[in-house]
N, C-alpha and C positions, 0 to 999 in steps of 0.2 A: 321421373313418372314412370310407374309401370303401367306399359299395355300387357293386356293378359289374351282378351280380346277386340278385332275388329269385325264390323258388322261394312260388307261388301254392299251396296243396294246394286245390279247389277238388270237393265233395259237389252242387251245381246244387242246394244248398240254399241258403234268403233267409238264411239267418251268414254263406253260402260265399264268394256271390254281393257280401256286406256288407265282405266280407272283401276278397276283390280290387277291389273302389272303393277303400279305403282302401288297398291297396298300389299302385294307381297314384296316390292321388297322396302316400304318402308317394315314394314312388321317386322321383318327377317333382324334383324340386330334384337329384338326385345321377344325372338321364338312364341310371337304370340298367336294366337289361333284366328284363321280371319274366314267370318262368314258372310258364308257370298248366298244375298238374298236376290231375289225374283217376285214380283208382286204381278195374280195377276188382274190390271184394273175388271170392273161386271161391265156385264156392258146391259146400253145405255137403250129404253125407247123412246119412242118421240112417242105415240100413245098405248093405248093399252090392246085395242086390236091390232099392235104389231106385234106383240110378246105374246099372244095366245095364238099370229099365225106362225111364231117361230116358235112354240113350242114343241112342236112335235122332232125336230134339228136341235134342241135346243142343249142341251142333254149333253148328246153326240157332241155339238161343236165345243163342249166344254170344256169335254173328260181328252178332246183330242191338241184342244190346247195345251192342257196342267202338260200333258206324256209330251204334248213337243218343246215345255218348258220345261220342261225336271233331265229329260238328253240334253239339253243347253244346256244345263248350268253342273248335269255331272259334268257332258264335256267340258268344262271354262277350271272348272275341278281339278281336273282328272290334272292338265296339263299346265296347272298350277303347280299342284303335284309334285307331279313330276320334274319342276322348278325351283322344289326343298319349302316347300307349307303346306303350312301343314290348315285341315280345309274341308266345312261341312258344311254343304248346300237345305235353304229354306224353301220354301217355295207357300207362298202365302196369296189371300185373293181377300182384295178392297183398292179402299182410295191408296194409292203410294207412298205421300209423306204419311199419311198415319200410322200406317200399316211399320215403318220405317219405324218411322218409333218409339209407336208402343212394342215391337223386335225388340229393338237397343237400350230399350226399359227392362222388357223381360231373362233377354237373352246375358244380363249386367256388363254389356260392350263398354269399354275404357271407349273406346271413338266411331266416331264413321267417318270409312272414304269412299267418299262417293262423288259422282262426274256429275259438271253445272253445259247441258249447250250455248251454254251463251247467244241467247234470245236477246233480241232489245227489239225497243222500238212498238209496232202493233205483234206482235205476232210474241213479245213476254205479254201487251197485257189483257190480249186474247187467249191463251197459253198457259199465261203463271209461269211461272217457275217451283217444281218441284222441292232443286235443290233450298229455296229459299224459305218455303210452308214444314223441309226438317230441321233446318238453320232454325227454325223460331220452336219448334214443338222437341225436340232433339234432349234427352236427357243427357247429352254428355256433347263432348264438341265432333267438330263438322267441321273435317276435313276434306273443299272443294278441288275436283283437278279439270280448268277447264280442254275443252276443246284445243287440240295440238292450233296448230297455229297451221294458213298453206304460205308454200316457199317460190 
């Protein structure tokens, strides 16, 4: 198996940071490039009136969110680079599962390594699973990293 590009979606949760560390270790023998991807989800409103009420501050809020995400991405990239990884960062907006799959196709990723939060029962039904949707949509294999066990 030849592995050149590994896409690593991160939401900055402990689980996704753990998956990024796993991706660094996994990709090292292949000398593969890690593509760290953070997806900013769109803001949804209950009604059009809510959207207009929030609009003066919305652009500022979105820009602040984008800057904070870029700073977190760069901080993670710097850490992984110091540990010997070749890293590139990507910041996108949209529906996470779709953006992850589309990005994997666009960059010709050989593998996606991502966290799964391990939700079950009602939480899984209500919140769904980004990892599950990525597995269905992805143009390449997806390796999921489970939540660390509590001791």
